[in-house]
C-alpha positions in Angstrom: -0.1 0.1 0.0 1.5 3.4 -0.9 1.9 5.9 2.0 2.1 9.4 2.0 5.4 11.0 3.2 5.3 11.9 6.7 5.3 15.9 6.2 2.0 15.1 4.1 0.6 13.0 6.6 1.4 15.5 9.2 -0.1 18.3 7.3 -3.5 16.2 6.6 -3.7 16.0 10.1 -3.5 19.4 10.7 -6.3 20.1 8.3 -8.5 17.5 9.6 -8.1 19.4 12.9 -8.7 22.6 11.6 -11.7 22.0 9.8 -13.4 20.8 12.9 -13.9 24.8 13.5 -16.7 26.2 13.1 -15.1 28.7 10.8 -13.4 26.4 9.0 -14.7 27.5 5.3 -14.7 31.3 6.4 -13.2 32.4 3.6 -14.2 29.9 1.0 -17.9 30.6 1.9 -17.3 34.1 0.7 -17.7 32.8 -3.1 -20.9 30.8 -2.2 -22.3 32.6 0.6 -25.7 34.7 0.2 -23.7 38.1 0.8 -21.6 37.8 -2.4 -25.0 37.2 -4.3 -26.6 40.1 -2.6 -24.0 42.3 -4.1 -24.3 40.8 -7.5 -27.8 41.1 -7.8 -27.7 44.7 -6.2 -25.5 45.7 -9.1 -26.8 43.8 -12.0 -28.6 46.1 -14.6 -31.7 45.6 -16.2 -31.7 42.8 -18.7 -33.6 40.5 -20.7 -32.9 37.0 -20.4 -30.2 36.0 -22.8 -27.9 33.7 -23.9 -25.2 35.4 -22.0 -26.6 37.2 -19.1 -24.6 39.4 -17.0 -23.9 37.0 -14.1 -22.4 34.2 -17.0 -21.1 37.2 -19.0 -18.8 38.1 -15.9 -18.0 34.4 -15.5 -16.5 33.8 -18.9 -14.7 37.2 -19.0 -13.1 35.8 -15.4 -12.0 32.7 -17.3 -10.6 34.6 -19.9 -8.4 36.6 -17.4 -7.3 32.9 -16.0 -6.4 31.6 -19.7 -3.5 31.5 -21.7 -5.3 32.1 -24.6 -7.4 35.1 -23.7 -9.5 35.2 -27.1 -13.2 35.9 -27.3 -13.3 32.9 -29.5 -11.9 30.4 -26.9 -14.2 31.8 -24.5 -17.4 31.2 -26.8 -16.0 27.9 -28.0 -16.2 26.5 -24.5 -19.4 28.0 -23.9 -20.6 26.1 -26.8 -18.9 22.9 -26.0 -20.4 23.2 -22.5 -23.8 23.4 -23.4 -23.4 20.9 -26.2 -22.3 18.1 -23.3 -25.3 19.1 -20.8 -27.6 18.1 -23.7 -28.7 22.1 -24.4 -28.9 23.4 -28.0 -25.2 24.7 -29.0 -24.8 28.3 -29.2 -23.5 29.9 -32.2 -19.5 30.1 -32.3 -19.6 33.7 -33.3 -18.3 35.9 -30.8 -20.7 39.3 -31.7 -23.2 38.5 -29.0 -20.9 37.7 -26.1 -18.7 40.8 -27.0 -21.8 42.9 -26.9 -22.8 41.2 -23.8 -19.2 42.0 -21.9 -19.8 45.9 -23.2 -23.2 45.9 -21.3 -21.2 44.8 -18.0 -21.2 47.8 -15.7 -17.9 48.7 -14.8 -19.2 49.6 -11.2 -20.3 46.1 -10.8 -16.6 44.6 -11.4 -15.2 47.6 -9.2 -17.5 46.7 -6.2 -17.4 43.1 -6.6 -13.3 43.6 -6.3 -13.4 45.9 -3.6 -15.9 43.8 -1.5 -14.0 40.7 -1.8 -10.9 42.4 -0.8 -12.9 44.0 2.4 -14.1 40.5 3.6 -11.0 38.5 2.8 -8.7 41.2 5.2 -12.0 41.2 7.9 -11.6 37.2 8.3 -7.7 37.7 8.7 -6.5 35.9 12.1 -4.9 38.2 14.2 -1.7 36.6 14.1 -1.2 37.5 10.8 -0.9 41.1 11.6 2.4 43.1 12.3 2.2 43.8 16.2 -1.5 43.6 15.8 -2.1 46.2 13.1 -3.3 45.6 9.5 -0.2 46.7 7.0 -1.4 48.1 3.9 1.5 48.2 0.6 0.8 50.8 -2.1 2.8 50.9 -5.3 2.4 51.8 -9.1 3.0 50.2 -12.3 1.9 50.6 -16.1 0.2 48.5 -18.7 -0.1 48.9 -22.3 -3.1 49.0 -24.5 -3.6 47.9 -28.2 -2.7 50.7 -30.6 -5.9 52.1 -31.4 -6.9 55.9 -32.1 -9.3 55.6 -29.0 -7.0 54.3 -26.9 -4.1 56.7 -27.7 -6.3 59.6 -27.3 -7.2 58.7 -23.8 -3.7 56.9 -22.6 -1.0 58.6 -24.8 1.8 56.5 -25.4 5.6 57.6 -24.0 7.0 60.9 -25.8 10.6 58.6 -26.5 8.3 56.8 -29.2 7.4 58.0 -32.4 3.9 58.3 -33.3 2.8 54.4 -34.8 5.3 53.0 -33.2 4.4 53.0 -29.6 1.5 51.8 -27.3 -1.0 53.5 -25.3 0.1 53.4 -21.7 -2.1 53.6 -18.4 -0.7 53.9 -14.8 -2.3 51.6 -12.2 -1.9 51.9 -8.5 -2.9 49.2 -6.3 -3.5 49.4 -2.4 -2.7 45.7 -1.4 -3.2 43.7 2.0 0.3 42.5 3.5 -1.3 39.7 5.5 -3.5 38.1 2.8 -2.2 39.7 -0.3 -5.7 40.6 -1.8 -6.4 44.3 -3.7 -8.4 46.3 -1.6 -8.5 49.2 -4.2 -6.9 50.6 -7.4 -6.8 53.9 -9.4 -6.2 54.2 -12.9 -4.7 57.3 -14.6 -2.7 58.4 -17.7 0.8 57.5 -17.8 1.9 61.0 -18.5 -0.2 64.0 -17.9 -1.9 65.9 -15.5 -3.5 63.7 -12.8 -1.9 60.4 -13.8 1.3 60.4 -11.1 1.0 58.1 -8.0 0.6 60.6 -5.7 -2.7 61.8 -7.5 -3.7 58.3 -7.6 -3.1 57.3 -3.9 -5.3 60.3 -3.0 -8.2 59.1 -5.0 -8.1 55.6 -2.6 -7.1 57.2 0.6 -10.8 56.8 2.1 -10.2 52.9 1.7 -7.6 53.0 4.6 -8.9 53.1 8.0 -7.7 54.2 11.1 -5.1 52.1 12.6 -3.9 50.7 9.5 0.0 51.4 8.6 0.8 52.1 5.1 4.2 51.2 3.8 5.4 52.7 0.0 8.5 53.7 -2.0 10.0 57.3 -2.1 7.6 58.5 -4.3 5.1 58.8 -1.6 7.3 60.4 1.3 5.5 64.1 0.8 4.7 66.4 3.9 1.2 66.6 2.7 0.6 62.9 2.5 2.2 62.3 6.0 -0.2 65.1 7.2 -2.9 63.5 6.1 -2.2 60.3 7.4 -1.5 61.4 10.7 -4.9 63.4 10.6 -6.8 60.1 9.9 -4.7 58.3 12.4 -2.8 56.0 9.9 1.2 55.4 10.3 3.3 55.4 7.4 6.8 53.9 6.6 8.6 55.1 3.4 11.9 55.6 2.0 12.9 59.0 2.0 12.6 60.7 -1.4 15.8 61.7 -3.2 16.0 65.5 -2.9 15.4 65.4 1.1 17.8 62.3 1.4 20.7 64.4 0.2 20.3 67.0 2.6 19.9 64.8 5.8 22.0 65.6 8.9 21.6 63.0 11.3 23.2 65.5 14.0 20.2 67.5 14.1 17.0 67.0 15.5 16.3 64.8 18.6 18.9 62.1 18.3 17.5 58.5 19.1 20.5 56.4 18.4 22.9 55.8 15.4 21.8 57.3 12.5 18.3 57.6 13.9 16.6 61.1 14.9 13.6 62.8 15.0 12.9 66.2 13.0 10.2 68.6 12.4 9.4 69.6 8.8 8.1 72.9 7.8 5.1 73.1 5.4 6.1 73.8 1.9 6.2 77.4 0.9 4.1 77.0 -2.3 0.8 75.5 -2.7 0.9 72.4 -5.0 -1.2 73.0 -7.7 -3.3 70.0 -7.2 -4.0 71.1 -3.8 -6.9 73.7 -2.9 -5.8 76.8 -1.1 -8.4 76.1 2.0 -6.7 72.3 2.2 -3.5 74.2 2.1 -4.5 76.8 4.8 -5.6 73.9 7.1 -2.2 71.6 7.0 -0.2 72.2 10.0 2.6 74.5 9.7 4.9 71.6 11.0 5.2 67.9 11.4 7.3 65.5 13.4 8.6 62.7 11.5 11.5 60.2 12.3 14.2 59.5 10.0 16.6 56.4 10.1 19.1 54.8 8.1 18.9 51.0 8.0 19.6 48.5 5.2 21.0 51.0 2.8 18.3 53.1 2.8 16.9 56.4 4.8 13.5 55.5 5.9 10.8 58.2 7.0 8.0 57.4 9.5 5.6 58.8 11.7 6.2 55.7 14.3 8.7 58.1 16.4 9.2 56.2 19.6 12.0 54.0 19.5 11.1 51.8 22.3 8.1 50.7 20.7 9.1 50.3 17.3 13.0 49.9 16.9 15.3 50.2 14.0 15.3 46.6 13.5 11.8 46.1 13.3 11.3 49.3 11.0 13.8 47.6 8.7 12.0 44.1 8.5 8.9 45.7 8.1 10.0 47.9 5.1 11.4 44.9 3.4 7.9 43.5 3.6 7.0 46.4 0.6 8.8 44.2 -1.8 5.5 41.8 -1.8 3.7 44.6 -3.7 6.3 44.5 -6.2 5.5 40.2 -6.6 1.7 40.7 -6.1 1.5 43.4 -9.2 4.0 40.9 -11.0 1.7 38.1 -10.4 -1.2 40.2 -11.9 0.7 41.5 -14.9 2.8 38.7 -16.0 1.1 35.1 -14.5 -2.3 36.2 -15.1 -1.6 38.5 -18.2 -2.1 42.2 -17.3 0.4 43.5 -18.5 -1.0 43.8 -22.1 -4.7 44.3 -22.3 -6.5 43.5 -25.3 -9.5 45.3 -25.4 -9.8 48.0 -28.2 -11.3 51.0 -26.7 -11.1 52.6 -23.1 -13.9 52.0 -21.6 -13.7 48.0 -22.2 -9.7 48.0 -21.6 -10.8 49.4 -17.9 -13.4 46.8 -17.2 -10.8 44.3 -18.5 -8.4 45.7 -16.0 -10.8 45.4 -13.2 -11.6 41.5 -14.1 -8.0 40.8 -13.9 -8.0 42.4 -10.4 -11.3 40.5 -9.2 -9.6 37.2 -10.7 -6.6 37.8 -8.7 -8.5 38.4 -5.5 -10.3 35.4 -6.1 -7.0 33.6 -6.4 -5.7 35.1 -3.0 -9.1 34.4 -1.3 -8.6 30.3 -1.7 -4.7 30.9 -0.7 -6.1 32.5 2.5 -8.3 29.5 2.8 -5.8 27.2 2.4 -3.3 29.1 4.8 -6.1 29.0 7.4 -6.4 25.3 7.5 -2.9 24.2 7.1 -1.5 26.9 9.9 0.4 28.9 7.6 0.0 32.3 5.9 -0.8 33.0 2.6 2.5 34.6 1.6 4.2 31.3 1.9 2.4 29.9 -1.2 2.8 30.0 -4.8 0.3 32.2 -6.8 1.2 30.5 -10.0 0.6 27.1 -8.7 -2.8 27.9 -6.9 -4.0 29.4 -10.7 -2.9 26.4 -12.0 -4.7 24.0 -9.7 -8.1 26.4 -10.1 -8.1 25.9 -13.6 -7.7 22.3 -13.4 -10.5 22.4 -10.9 -12.8 24.1 -13.1 -11.9 22.0 -16.2 -12.7 18.6 -14.4 -15.7 20.1 -12.7 -16.2 22.0 -9.4 -17.0 19.4 -6.7 -18.1 21.1 -3.3 -17.7 17.8 -1.4 -16.0 18.4 2.2 -13.5 16.1 1.2 -12.7 17.0 -2.3 -12.4 20.6 -1.0 -10.1 19.7 1.5 -7.7 17.8 -1.1 -7.9 21.4 -3.2 -6.4 23.4 -0.3 -3.9 20.4 0.8 -2.8 20.7 -3.0 -2.6 24.5 -2.6 -0.5 24.4 0.8 1.8 21.8 -1.0 3.9 24.2 -3.0 5.5 26.7 -0.8 7.9 29.7 -2.0 11.5 29.6 -0.6 13.0 31.9 2.0 15.4 34.4 0.0 16.1 37.4 1.9 18.5 39.7 0.0 18.0 37.8 -3.2 19.5 39.8 -6.2 19.1 38.8 -9.7 20.1 40.7 -13.0 17.4 42.0 -14.8 18.8 40.2 -18.1 17.6 37.8 -20.3 19.7 34.7 -20.8 17.9 33.2 -23.8 18.4 35.2 -27.2 15.6 36.7 -29.0 14.4 35.7 -32.5 16.1 37.6 -35.3 13.4 40.0 -36.0 14.2 43.6 -37.1 12.5 46.2 -35.0 9.3 47.8 -36.5 10.6 51.2 -37.1 7.5 52.5 -39.1 3.7 52.5 -38.8 2.3 48.8 -39.7 0.2 50.4 -42.2 3.5 51.9 -44.3 5.4 48.6 -43.7 2.6 46.7 -45.3 2.5 49.0 -48.6 6.4 48.6 -48.5 6.3 44.6 -48.7 3.4 45.0 -50.9 5.8 47.1 -53.3 9.1 45.6 -52.7 8.9 42.5 -51.2 10.0 41.2 -47.6 13.3 42.6 -46.6 16.2 40.0 -46.2 16.5 38.1 -43.2 18.7 39.5 -40.4 21.5 36.9 -39.7 
């Protein structure tokens, strides 16, 4: 008789002990419980009975986000096969009806579901996952590309360094992520360049997501006087890397010395009002602000956590290192799920597609949180890509909601754990050579005309 590895058997026993608790399915029940369905029903638009109703359309849209082949054709083909296998009349494999159904989906519905799922997961996070009993939120920005259409270029212009017709529209995405569970609590989208597209502006649009007692961690883009003042007024602490201009003038001999290269200083309100700020808000901002600056781990940090006895220098160093998780989370959404290159041809649909990716990401994180609770781990110990692969396989073989099947699914999620690699350094370079295709240095329409007239250029050796 085949026997499992002792470590696997021990993990299975741990799961059995955990599921005996009344809240064993506290996370997974969010997918099937009445509260989520109530939210869906409240957000559904008025609709007739169609082949692709809103809930079915959203489900297919999510499947596209989790699939390597994101084409609408594949989504419709799978729907037709499902109907055929179920003994129903197969639908047409033409994509027109499905594309129209996607266009009818309200953006607010997708956004609200994403945010609601993020809030519900974080509300159920065990206290042991918190940093010193405080919820930690991570913030960072990234960019994604859109198809090169006139509408997308008008809404999200390409980089100025690229010639017209050769670049792709770029939009900036800012994510607010829960450190404990990894879910996206909120996001904001803006232009890559131009007024209102910088990360500071996008963060101001989602600040209401933060609650009193939260701890916000971000990079040097966010260490500004007015953001620190706003956080202090809201009862939120922040830890950021000090921005460059301030970093160059730091003198640790000034202020109240707390230790080696660690002091509390008083910042004065900038003399000039920022363009984005109303005069009344500028006048209401405090004239001075106490912050703590410290050098650790090769970086200068600025924080509103002033007391070295309550928060030591070593603790702040370890805490700020956890900021790297938001980089990995955004990489998971962009690279593992494929959000780095959106496929919709209009700005409105591209925005829906982006939020569908965030919703799909939160659903995967929800399952990782459930597996973590059942196996006495934390979600950060599990592989995101492994969980995506398991969920896709689970869907293809029919979702089985029997207790033993769900136990098995969560055990499989917990089997693959990511390594502990603190301080890991990797070169940002490719080892595998790219294929010898020349770069497109002229608009595609002109390149096609040249090929028709002169033929294909000689192959580059």
